[in-house]
KEDRENLUM-15699 format. One record per atom (N, C-alpha, C, O, CB): atom name; x, y, z. Coordinates in Angstrom, 1 decimal. Last residue first. Glycine has a CB too. Layout:
BEGIN
pt atom = CA | east = X | north = Y | up = Z
...
# end
This chain:
BEGIN
pt atom = N | east = 57.8 | north = 23.1 | up = -26.5
pt atom = CA | east = 58.2 | north = 23.8 | up = -25.3
pt atom = C | east = 59.5 | north = 23.8 | up = -24.8
pt atom = O | east = 59.8 | north = 24.4 | up = -23.8
pt atom = CB | east = 57.4 | north = 23.3 | up = -24.4
pt atom = N | east = 55.1 | north = 23.5 | up = -28.7
pt atom = CA | east = 56.5 | north = 23.1 | up = -28.5
pt atom = C | east = 57.0 | north = 23.8 | up = -27.3
pt atom = O | east = 56.7 | north = 24.9 | up = -27.0
pt atom = CB | east = 57.4 | north = 23.4 | up = -29.7
pt atom = N | east = 52.5 | north = 24.0 | up = -29.6
pt atom = CA | east = 52.7 | north = 23.4 | up = -28.2
pt atom = C | east = 54.2 | north = 23.0 | up = -28.0
pt atom = O | east = 54.4 | north = 22.1 | up = -27.1
pt atom = CB | east = 51.8 | north = 22.3 | up = -28.0
pt atom = N | east = 51.8 | north = 24.7 | up = -32.1
pt atom = CA | east = 52.0 | north = 25.8 | up = -31.1
pt atom = C | east = 52.3 | north = 25.3 | up = -29.8
pt atom = O | east = 52.4 | north = 26.1 | up = -28.8
pt atom = CB | east = 50.8 | north = 26.6 | up = -31.1
pt atom = N | east = 51.4 | north = 22.4 | up = -33.6
pt atom = CA | east = 52.6 | north = 23.2 | up = -33.9
pt atom = C | east = 52.8 | north = 24.3 | up = -32.9
pt atom = O | east = 54.0 | north = 24.7 | up = -32.7
pt atom = CB | east = 52.4 | north = 23.9 | up = -35.2
pt atom = N | east = 48.9 | north = 21.4 | up = -33.0
pt atom = CA | east = 50.1 | north = 20.8 | up = -32.5
pt atom = C | east = 51.3 | north = 21.6 | up = -32.6
pt atom = O | east = 52.3 | north = 21.5 | up = -31.9
pt atom = CB | east = 50.3 | north = 19.4 | up = -33.1
pt atom = N | east = 47.1 | north = 22.9 | up = -34.4
pt atom = CA | east = 47.2 | north = 23.1 | up = -33.0
pt atom = C | east = 48.4 | north = 22.5 | up = -32.4
pt atom = O | east = 49.0 | north = 23.0 | up = -31.4
pt atom = CB | east = 46.0 | north = 22.5 | up = -32.3
pt atom = N | east = 47.5 | north = 21.8 | up = -37.0
pt atom = CA | east = 47.6 | north = 23.3 | up = -36.8
pt atom = C | east = 47.8 | north = 23.6 | up = -35.3
pt atom = O | east = 48.6 | north = 24.4 | up = -34.9
pt atom = CB | east = 46.4 | north = 24.1 | up = -37.3
pt atom = N | east = 46.8 | north = 19.2 | up = -36.5
pt atom = CA | east = 48.2 | north = 19.5 | up = -36.9
pt atom = C | east = 48.4 | north = 21.0 | up = -36.7
pt atom = O | east = 49.5 | north = 21.4 | up = -36.3
pt atom = CB | east = 48.4 | north = 19.1 | up = -38.4
pt atom = N | east = 44.1 | north = 19.4 | up = -35.9
pt atom = CA | east = 45.0 | north = 18.8 | up = -34.9
pt atom = C | east = 46.4 | north = 19.3 | up = -35.3
pt atom = O | east = 47.2 | north = 19.7 | up = -34.4
pt atom = CB | east = 44.9 | north = 17.3 | up = -34.9
pt atom = N | east = 43.1 | north = 20.4 | up = -38.3
pt atom = CA | east = 43.0 | north = 21.2 | up = -37.1
pt atom = C | east = 44.0 | north = 20.7 | up = -36.0
pt atom = O | east = 44.6 | north = 21.5 | up = -35.3
pt atom = CB | east = 41.5 | north = 21.1 | up = -36.6
pt atom = N | east = 43.7 | north = 18.2 | up = -40.0
pt atom = CA | east = 44.3 | north = 19.5 | up = -40.2
pt atom = C | east = 44.3 | north = 20.4 | up = -39.0
pt atom = O | east = 45.2 | north = 21.1 | up = -38.7
pt atom = CB | east = 43.7 | north = 20.2 | up = -41.4
pt atom = N | east = 41.9 | north = 16.3 | up = -38.9
pt atom = CA | east = 43.4 | north = 16.1 | up = -38.8
pt atom = C | east = 44.1 | north = 17.4 | up = -39.1
pt atom = O | east = 45.1 | north = 17.6 | up = -38.4
pt atom = CB | east = 43.7 | north = 15.0 | up = -39.9
pt atom = N | east = 39.4 | north = 17.5 | up = -39.4
pt atom = CA | east = 39.8 | north = 17.3 | up = -38.0
pt atom = C | east = 41.3 | north = 17.0 | up = -37.9
pt atom = O | east = 42.0 | north = 17.5 | up = -36.9
pt atom = CB | east = 39.1 | north = 16.1 | up = -37.4
pt atom = N | east = 39.5 | north = 17.6 | up = -42.2
pt atom = CA | east = 39.4 | north = 18.8 | up = -41.4
pt atom = C | east = 39.9 | north = 18.6 | up = -40.0
pt atom = O | east = 40.6 | north = 19.4 | up = -39.5
pt atom = CB | east = 37.9 | north = 19.3 | up = -41.4
pt atom = N | east = 39.6 | north = 14.9 | up = -42.9
pt atom = CA | east = 40.6 | north = 15.8 | up = -43.4
pt atom = C | east = 40.6 | north = 17.0 | up = -42.5
pt atom = O | east = 41.7 | north = 17.5 | up = -42.0
pt atom = CB | east = 40.5 | north = 16.2 | up = -44.9
pt atom = N | east = 38.9 | north = 12.1 | up = -41.0
pt atom = CA | east = 38.4 | north = 13.4 | up = -41.4
pt atom = C | east = 39.6 | north = 14.4 | up = -41.7
pt atom = O | east = 40.4 | north = 14.6 | up = -40.9
pt atom = CB | east = 37.5 | north = 14.0 | up = -40.3
pt atom = N | east = 39.9 | north = 9.0 | up = -42.2
pt atom = CA | east = 40.2 | north = 10.1 | up = -41.3
pt atom = C | east = 39.6 | north = 11.4 | up = -41.8
pt atom = O | east = 39.8 | north = 11.7 | up = -43.0
pt atom = CB | east = 41.7 | north = 10.2 | up = -41.1
pt atom = N | east = 38.6 | north = 5.6 | up = -42.0
pt atom = CA | east = 39.0 | north = 6.8 | up = -42.7
pt atom = C | east = 39.3 | north = 7.9 | up = -41.7
pt atom = O | east = 38.9 | north = 7.8 | up = -40.5
pt atom = CB | east = 37.9 | north = 7.3 | up = -43.8
pt atom = N | east = 38.2 | north = 2.2 | up = -42.1
pt atom = CA | east = 38.6 | north = 3.3 | up = -41.3
pt atom = C | east = 39.0 | north = 4.4 | up = -42.3
pt atom = O | east = 39.8 | north = 4.2 | up = -43.2
pt atom = CB | east = 39.8 | north = 3.0 | up = -40.3
pt atom = N | east = 36.2 | north = -0.7 | up = -42.4
pt atom = CA | east = 36.7 | north = 0.5 | up = -43.0
pt atom = C | east = 37.0 | north = 1.6 | up = -42.1
pt atom = O | east = 36.1 | north = 2.0 | up = -41.3
pt atom = CB | east = 35.8 | north = 1.0 | up = -44.1
pt atom = N | east = 35.0 | north = -2.8 | up = -40.8
pt atom = CA | east = 36.4 | north = -2.8 | up = -41.2
pt atom = C | east = 37.0 | north = -1.5 | up = -41.7
pt atom = O | east = 38.1 | north = -1.2 | up = -41.5
pt atom = CB | east = 36.6 | north = -3.8 | up = -42.2
pt atom = N | east = 32.3 | north = -2.4 | up = -40.2
pt atom = CA | east = 33.1 | north = -3.2 | up = -39.3
pt atom = C | east = 34.6 | north = -3.1 | up = -39.6
pt atom = O | east = 35.4 | north = -3.3 | up = -38.7
pt atom = CB | east = 32.7 | north = -4.6 | up = -39.4
pt atom = N | east = 31.3 | north = 1.0 | up = -41.0
pt atom = CA | east = 31.1 | north = -0.5 | up = -40.9
pt atom = C | east = 32.0 | north = -1.1 | up = -40.0
pt atom = O | east = 32.4 | north = -0.6 | up = -39.0
pt atom = CB | east = 31.2 | north = -1.0 | up = -42.3
pt atom = N | east = 33.8 | north = 3.1 | up = -40.6
pt atom = CA | east = 32.7 | north = 2.9 | up = -41.4
pt atom = C | east = 32.4 | north = 1.4 | up = -41.5
pt atom = O | east = 33.2 | north = 0.7 | up = -42.2
pt atom = CB | east = 32.9 | north = 3.6 | up = -42.9
pt atom = N | east = 35.2 | north = 5.1 | up = -38.1
pt atom = CA | east = 35.0 | north = 3.7 | up = -38.5
pt atom = C | east = 33.7 | north = 3.7 | up = -39.4
pt atom = O | east = 32.6 | north = 4.1 | up = -38.9
pt atom = CB | east = 34.9 | north = 2.8 | up = -37.3
pt atom = N | east = 37.4 | north = 7.7 | up = -38.3
pt atom = CA | east = 36.0 | north = 7.4 | up = -38.3
pt atom = C | east = 35.9 | north = 5.9 | up = -38.8
pt atom = O | east = 36.5 | north = 5.6 | up = -39.8
pt atom = CB | east = 35.2 | north = 8.3 | up = -39.3
pt atom = N | east = 39.6 | north = 10.0 | up = -36.8
pt atom = CA | east = 39.4 | north = 8.7 | up = -37.3
pt atom = C | east = 37.9 | north = 8.3 | up = -37.2
pt atom = O | east = 37.3 | north = 8.6 | up = -36.2
pt atom = CB | east = 40.3 | north = 7.7 | up = -36.5
pt atom = N | east = 40.3 | north = 12.5 | up = -35.7
pt atom = CA | east = 39.4 | north = 12.5 | up = -36.9
pt atom = C | east = 39.2 | north = 11.1 | up = -37.5
pt atom = O | east = 38.5 | north = 10.9 | up = -38.5
pt atom = CB | east = 40.1 | north = 13.2 | up = -38.0
pt atom = N | east = 43.3 | north = 11.6 | up = -34.3
pt atom = CA | east = 42.3 | north = 12.6 | up = -34.5
pt atom = C | east = 41.6 | north = 12.5 | up = -35.8
pt atom = O | east = 42.2 | north = 12.4 | up = -36.9
pt atom = CB | east = 43.0 | north = 14.0 | up = -34.4
pt atom = N | east = 43.6 | north = 8.5 | up = -32.9
pt atom = CA | east = 44.0 | north = 9.2 | up = -34.1
pt atom = C | east = 43.0 | north = 10.3 | up = -34.4
pt atom = O | east = 41.8 | north = 9.9 | up = -34.6
pt atom = CB | east = 44.2 | north = 8.3 | up = -35.3
pt atom = N | east = 42.7 | north = 7.0 | up = -30.8
pt atom = CA | east = 43.6 | north = 8.1 | up = -30.5
pt atom = C | east = 44.2 | north = 8.8 | up = -31.7
pt atom = O | east = 45.0 | north = 9.7 | up = -31.6
pt atom = CB | east = 44.8 | north = 7.4 | up = -29.8
pt atom = N | east = 41.2 | north = 4.7 | up = -30.9
pt atom = CA | east = 40.5 | north = 6.0 | up = -30.7
pt atom = C | east = 41.4 | north = 7.1 | up = -30.5
pt atom = O | east = 40.9 | north = 8.2 | up = -29.9
pt atom = CB | east = 39.5 | north = 5.8 | up = -29.6
pt atom = N | east = 42.4 | north = 2.4 | up = -31.5
pt atom = CA | east = 42.4 | north = 2.7 | up = -30.1
pt atom = C | east = 41.6 | north = 4.0 | up = -29.8
pt atom = O | east = 41.5 | north = 4.4 | up = -28.7
pt atom = CB | east = 43.8 | north = 2.8 | up = -29.5
pt atom = N | east = 42.4 | north = 2.5 | up = -34.3
pt atom = CA | east = 41.6 | north = 1.5 | up = -33.6
pt atom = C | east = 41.4 | north = 1.7 | up = -32.1
pt atom = O | east = 40.4 | north = 1.3 | up = -31.5
pt atom = CB | east = 42.2 | north = 0.1 | up = -33.8
pt atom = N | east = 44.2 | north = 4.6 | up = -34.7
pt atom = CA | east = 42.8 | north = 4.8 | up = -35.1
pt atom = C | east = 41.9 | north = 3.7 | up = -34.3
pt atom = O | east = 40.8 | north = 4.1 | up = -33.9
pt atom = CB | east = 42.6 | north = 4.6 | up = -36.6
pt atom = N | east = 46.6 | north = 3.5 | up = -33.7
pt atom = CA | east = 46.0 | north = 4.7 | up = -33.1
pt atom = C | east = 44.5 | north = 4.8 | up = -33.4
pt atom = O | east = 43.7 | north = 5.2 | up = -32.5
pt atom = CB | east = 46.8 | north = 5.9 | up = -33.5
pt atom = N | east = 46.9 | north = 1.4 | up = -35.6
pt atom = CA | east = 46.8 | north = 1.1 | up = -34.2
pt atom = C | east = 46.2 | north = 2.3 | up = -33.4
pt atom = O | east = 45.3 | north = 2.0 | up = -32.6
pt atom = CB | east = 48.2 | north = 0.8 | up = -33.6
pt atom = N | east = 47.0 | north = 2.9 | up = -38.0
pt atom = CA | east = 45.9 | north = 1.9 | up = -37.8
pt atom = C | east = 45.8 | north = 1.6 | up = -36.3
pt atom = O | east = 44.6 | north = 1.6 | up = -35.8
pt atom = CB | east = 46.2 | north = 0.6 | up = -38.6
pt atom = N | east = 49.4 | north = 4.3 | up = -37.5
pt atom = CA | east = 48.2 | north = 5.0 | up = -37.7
pt atom = C | east = 47.0 | north = 4.1 | up = -37.5
pt atom = O | east = 46.0 | north = 4.5 | up = -36.9
pt atom = CB | east = 48.2 | north = 5.6 | up = -39.1
pt atom = N | east = 51.3 | north = 2.2 | up = -37.4
pt atom = CA | east = 51.0 | north = 3.0 | up = -36.2
pt atom = C | east = 49.7 | north = 3.7 | up = -36.3
pt atom = O | east = 48.9 | north = 3.8 | up = -35.3
pt atom = CB | east = 52.2 | north = 3.9 | up = -35.9
pt atom = N | east = 51.1 | north = 1.4 | up = -40.1
pt atom = CA | east = 50.8 | north = 0.4 | up = -39.0
pt atom = C | east = 50.5 | north = 1.2 | up = -37.7
pt atom = O | east = 49.5 | north = 0.8 | up = -37.0
pt atom = CB | east = 51.9 | north = -0.6 | up = -38.8
pt atom = N | east = 52.0 | north = 3.5 | up = -41.4
pt atom = CA | east = 50.6 | north = 3.2 | up = -41.6
pt atom = C | east = 50.2 | north = 2.2 | up = -40.5
pt atom = O | east = 49.0 | north = 2.3 | up = -40.0
pt atom = CB | east = 50.3 | north = 2.7 | up = -43.0
pt atom = N | east = 54.2 | north = 5.6 | up = -39.5
pt atom = CA | east = 54.0 | north = 4.4 | up = -40.3
pt atom = C | east = 52.5 | north = 4.2 | up = -40.4
pt atom = O | east = 51.7 | north = 4.6 | up = -39.5
pt atom = CB | east = 54.7 | north = 3.2 | up = -39.7
pt atom = N | east = 54.2 | north = 9.2 | up = -39.7
pt atom = CA | east = 54.2 | north = 8.0 | up = -39.0
pt atom = C | east = 54.0 | north = 6.8 | up = -39.9
pt atom = O | east = 53.5 | north = 7.0 | up = -41.1
pt atom = CB | east = 53.2 | north = 8.0 | up = -37.8
pt atom = N | east = 53.7 | north = 11.8 | up = -40.7
pt atom = CA | east = 55.1 | north = 11.3 | up = -40.6
pt atom = C | east = 55.2 | north = 10.1 | up = -39.8
pt atom = O | east = 56.3 | north = 9.9 | up = -39.1
pt atom = CB | east = 56.0 | north = 12.4 | up = -40.1
pt atom = N | east = 51.2 | north = 12.8 | up = -41.1
pt atom = CA | east = 51.7 | north = 12.8 | up = -39.8
pt atom = C | east = 53.2 | north = 12.4 | up = -39.6
pt atom = O | east = 53.8 | north = 12.7 | up = -38.6
pt atom = CB | east = 50.8 | north = 11.9 | up = -38.9
pt atom = N | east = 50.9 | north = 12.2 | up = -43.8
pt atom = CA | east = 50.8 | north = 13.6 | up = -43.4
pt atom = C | east = 51.4 | north = 13.8 | up = -42.0
pt atom = O | east = 51.9 | north = 14.8 | up = -41.6
pt atom = CB | east = 49.4 | north = 14.1 | up = -43.4
pt atom = N | east = 51.0 | north = 9.4 | up = -43.7
pt atom = CA | east = 52.0 | north = 10.2 | up = -44.5
pt atom = C | east = 52.0 | north = 11.6 | up = -44.0
pt atom = O | east = 53.1 | north = 12.2 | up = -43.9
pt atom = CB | east = 51.8 | north = 10.1 | up = -46.0
pt atom = N | east = 48.7 | north = 8.9 | up = -42.3
pt atom = CA | east = 50.0 | north = 8.5 | up = -41.7
pt atom = C | east = 51.1 | north = 9.3 | up = -42.4
pt atom = O | east = 52.0 | north = 9.8 | up = -41.7
pt atom = CB | east = 50.2 | north = 7.0 | up = -41.9
pt atom = N | east = 46.7 | north = 9.6 | up = -44.1
pt atom = CA | east = 46.9 | north = 10.4 | up = -42.9
pt atom = C | east = 48.2 | north = 10.1 | up = -42.2
pt atom = O | east = 48.8 | north = 11.0 | up = -41.7
pt atom = CB | east = 45.7 | north = 10.0 | up = -41.9
pt atom = N | east = 47.2 | north = 7.7 | up = -46.1
pt atom = CA | east = 47.4 | north = 9.1 | up = -46.4
pt atom = C | east = 47.5 | north = 9.9 | up = -45.2
pt atom = O | east = 48.4 | north = 10.8 | up = -45.1
pt atom = CB | east = 46.2 | north = 9.6 | up = -47.2
pt atom = N | east = 46.6 | north = 5.3 | up = -44.6
pt atom = CA | east = 48.0 | north = 5.5 | up = -45.1
pt atom = C | east = 48.2 | north = 7.0 | up = -45.5
pt atom = O | east = 49.3 | north = 7.5 | up = -45.3
pt atom = CB | east = 48.2 | north = 4.6 | up = -46.3
pt atom = N | east = 43.8 | north = 5.8 | up = -44.1
pt atom = CA | east = 44.8 | north = 5.7 | up = -43.0
pt atom = C | east = 46.2 | north = 5.9 | up = -43.5
pt atom = O | east = 47.0 | north = 6.7 | up = -42.9
pt atom = CB | east = 44.6 | north = 4.4 | up = -42.3
pt atom = N | east = 42.5 | north = 8.3 | up = -46.4
pt atom = CA | east = 42.7 | north = 6.9 | up = -46.0
pt atom = C | east = 43.7 | north = 6.9 | up = -44.8
pt atom = O | east = 44.4 | north = 7.9 | up = -44.6
pt atom = CB | east = 43.3 | north = 6.0 | up = -47.2
pt atom = N | east = 40.5 | north = 11.1 | up = -45.6
pt atom = CA | east = 41.8 | north = 10.5 | up = -46.1
pt atom = C | east = 41.8 | north = 9.1 | up = -45.7
pt atom = O | east = 41.1 | north = 8.7 | up = -44.7
pt atom = CB | east = 43.0 | north = 11.3 | up = -45.5
pt atom = N | east = 37.6 | north = 13.0 | up = -46.6
pt atom = CA | east = 38.3 | north = 12.0 | up = -45.8
pt atom = C | east = 39.6 | north = 11.6 | up = -46.4
pt atom = O | east = 39.8 | north = 11.7 | up = -47.7
pt atom = CB | east = 37.5 | north = 10.8 | up = -45.4
pt atom = N | east = 36.5 | north = 14.6 | up = -48.4
pt atom = CA | east = 36.4 | north = 15.0 | up = -47.0
pt atom = C | east = 37.2 | north = 14.2 | up = -46.1
pt atom = O | east = 37.5 | north = 14.5 | up = -45.0
pt atom = CB | east = 35.0 | north = 15.1 | up = -46.6
pt atom = N | east = 38.1 | north = 15.5 | up = -51.5
pt atom = CA | east = 37.5 | north = 14.5 | up = -50.6
pt atom = C | east = 37.5 | north = 15.0 | up = -49.2
pt atom = O | east = 38.4 | north = 15.7 | up = -48.8
pt atom = CB | east = 38.3 | north = 13.1 | up = -50.7
pt atom = N | east = 39.2 | north = 17.0 | up = -53.4
pt atom = CA | east = 38.1 | north = 17.6 | up = -52.6
pt atom = C | east = 37.5 | north = 16.6 | up = -51.7
pt atom = O | east = 36.4 | north = 16.9 | up = -51.1
pt atom = CB | east = 37.1 | north = 18.2 | up = -53.5
pt atom = N | east = 42.2 | north = 17.9 | up = -54.7
pt atom = CA | east = 41.5 | north = 16.7 | up = -54.0
pt atom = C | east = 40.5 | north = 17.3 | up = -53.1
pt atom = O | east = 40.8 | north = 17.9 | up = -52.1
pt atom = CB | east = 42.6 | north = 15.8 | up = -53.2
pt atom = N | east = 42.5 | north = 19.5 | up = -57.8
pt atom = CA | east = 42.4 | north = 19.6 | up = -56.3
pt atom = C | east = 41.7 | north = 18.4 | up = -55.8
pt atom = O | east = 40.6 | north = 18.0 | up = -56.3
pt atom = CB | east = 41.8 | north = 20.9 | up = -55.9
pt atom = N | east = 44.2 | north = 17.8 | up = -60.4
pt atom = CA | east = 43.0 | north = 18.5 | up = -59.9
pt atom = C | east = 43.0 | north = 18.5 | up = -58.4
pt atom = O | east = 43.6 | north = 17.6 | up = -57.8
pt atom = CB | east = 41.7 | north = 17.8 | up = -60.5
pt atom = N | east = 46.2 | north = 16.1 | up = -61.2
pt atom = CA | east = 46.6 | north = 17.4 | up = -60.6
pt atom = C | east = 45.4 | north = 18.3 | up = -60.2
pt atom = O | east = 45.6 | north = 19.4 | up = -59.7
pt atom = CB | east = 47.4 | north = 18.2 | up = -61.6
pt atom = N | east = 45.4 | north = 13.7 | up = -61.9
pt atom = CA | east = 45.5 | north = 14.7 | up = -63.0
pt atom = C | east = 46.0 | north = 16.0 | up = -62.5
pt atom = O | east = 46.1 | north = 17.0 | up = -63.2
pt atom = CB | east = 44.2 | north = 14.8 | up = -63.7
pt atom = N | east = 45.0 | north = 11.9 | up = -59.8
pt atom = CA | east = 46.2 | north = 11.8 | up = -60.6
pt atom = C | east = 46.4 | north = 12.9 | up = -61.6
pt atom = O | east = 47.5 | north = 13.0 | up = -62.1
pt atom = CB | east = 46.3 | north = 10.5 | up = -61.3
pt atom = N | east = 42.4 | north = 12.6 | up = -59.1
pt atom = CA | east = 43.5 | north = 12.8 | up = -58.1
pt atom = C | east = 44.8 | north = 12.8 | up = -58.9
pt atom = O | east = 45.7 | north = 13.6 | up = -58.6
pt atom = CB | east = 43.5 | north = 11.7 | up = -57.1
pt atom = N | east = 40.9 | north = 12.0 | up = -61.4
pt atom = CA | east = 40.9 | north = 13.4 | up = -60.9
pt atom = C | east = 42.1 | north = 13.6 | up = -59.9
pt atom = O | east = 42.8 | north = 14.6 | up = -60.0
pt atom = CB | east = 39.6 | north = 13.6 | up = -60.1
pt atom = N | east = 41.4 | north = 9.2 | up = -61.6
pt atom = CA | east = 41.8 | north = 10.2 | up = -62.7
pt atom = C | east = 41.9 | north = 11.6 | up = -62.2
pt atom = O | east = 42.8 | north = 12.3 | up = -62.6
pt atom = CB | east = 40.8 | north = 10.0 | up = -63.9
pt atom = N | east = 40.3 | north = 8.3 | up = -59.3
pt atom = CA | east = 41.8 | north = 8.2 | up = -59.5
pt atom = C | east = 42.2 | north = 9.1 | up = -60.6
pt atom = O | east = 43.3 | north = 9.7 | up = -60.5
pt atom = CB | east = 42.2 | north = 6.7 | up = -59.8
pt atom = N | east = 37.6 | north = 8.8 | up = -59.9
pt atom = CA | east = 38.3 | north = 9.5 | up = -58.8
pt atom = C | east = 39.8 | north = 9.4 | up = -58.9
pt atom = O | east = 40.4 | north = 10.5 | up = -58.7
pt atom = CB | east = 37.8 | north = 8.9 | up = -57.4
pt atom = N | east = 37.3 | north = 7.0 | up = -62.1
pt atom = CA | east = 37.1 | north = 8.5 | up = -62.2
pt atom = C | east = 37.7 | north = 9.3 | up = -61.1
pt atom = O | east = 38.3 | north = 10.4 | up = -61.4
pt atom = CB | east = 35.6 | north = 8.8 | up = -62.3
pt atom = N | east = 37.8 | north = 4.6 | up = -60.8
pt atom = CA | east = 38.7 | north = 5.1 | up = -61.9
pt atom = C | east = 38.5 | north = 6.6 | up = -62.1
pt atom = O | east = 39.5 | north = 7.2 | up = -62.4
pt atom = CB | east = 38.5 | north = 4.3 | up = -63.2
pt atom = N | east = 35.6 | north = 4.6 | up = -59.1
pt atom = CA | east = 37.0 | north = 4.6 | up = -58.6
pt atom = C | east = 38.0 | north = 5.0 | up = -59.6
pt atom = O | east = 38.9 | north = 5.8 | up = -59.3
pt atom = CB | east = 37.3 | north = 3.2 | up = -58.1
pt atom = N | east = 33.5 | north = 4.4 | up = -61.0
pt atom = CA | east = 33.6 | north = 5.6 | up = -60.1
pt atom = C | east = 35.0 | north = 5.7 | up = -59.5
pt atom = O | east = 35.6 | north = 6.8 | up = -59.5
pt atom = CB | east = 32.6 | north = 5.5 | up = -58.9
pt atom = N | east = 34.0 | north = 1.9 | up = -62.1
pt atom = CA | east = 34.0 | north = 3.1 | up = -63.0
pt atom = C | east = 34.2 | north = 4.4 | up = -62.1
pt atom = O | east = 34.9 | north = 5.3 | up = -62.5
pt atom = CB | east = 32.7 | north = 3.2 | up = -63.8
pt atom = N | east = 33.7 | north = 0.3 | up = -59.9
pt atom = CA | east = 35.0 | north = 0.3 | up = -60.6
pt atom = C | east = 35.1 | north = 1.6 | up = -61.4
pt atom = O | east = 36.1 | north = 2.2 | up = -61.5
pt atom = CB | east = 35.2 | north = -0.9 | up = -61.4
pt atom = N | east = 31.0 | north = 0.6 | up = -59.4
pt atom = CA | east = 31.9 | north = 1.1 | up = -58.4
pt atom = C | east = 33.3 | north = 1.2 | up = -59.1
pt atom = O | east = 34.0 | north = 2.2 | up = -58.8
pt atom = CB | east = 32.0 | north = 0.3 | up = -57.2
pt atom = N | east = 29.8 | north = -0.7 | up = -61.5
pt atom = CA | east = 29.6 | north = 0.7 | up = -61.4
pt atom = C | east = 30.7 | north = 1.3 | up = -60.5
pt atom = O | east = 31.2 | north = 2.4 | up = -60.7
pt atom = CB | east = 28.2 | north = 1.0 | up = -61.0
# end
């Protein structure tokens, strides 16, 4: 059943439909930040990646809203 759900989600994401997921994968968050996925994993594990959430013992995701808020706030602090 999970494979069917994953294929359905991939179909929606790949079809140009709006992505309504509340979380991003670490590689997706890294791409938005312009950093490597290895650095993003390191920051998430250290508790320094905004919006990083640990699910269980291994799974890490990033809150889309928290990451977007961080990025919006980061733009105004150039000096």
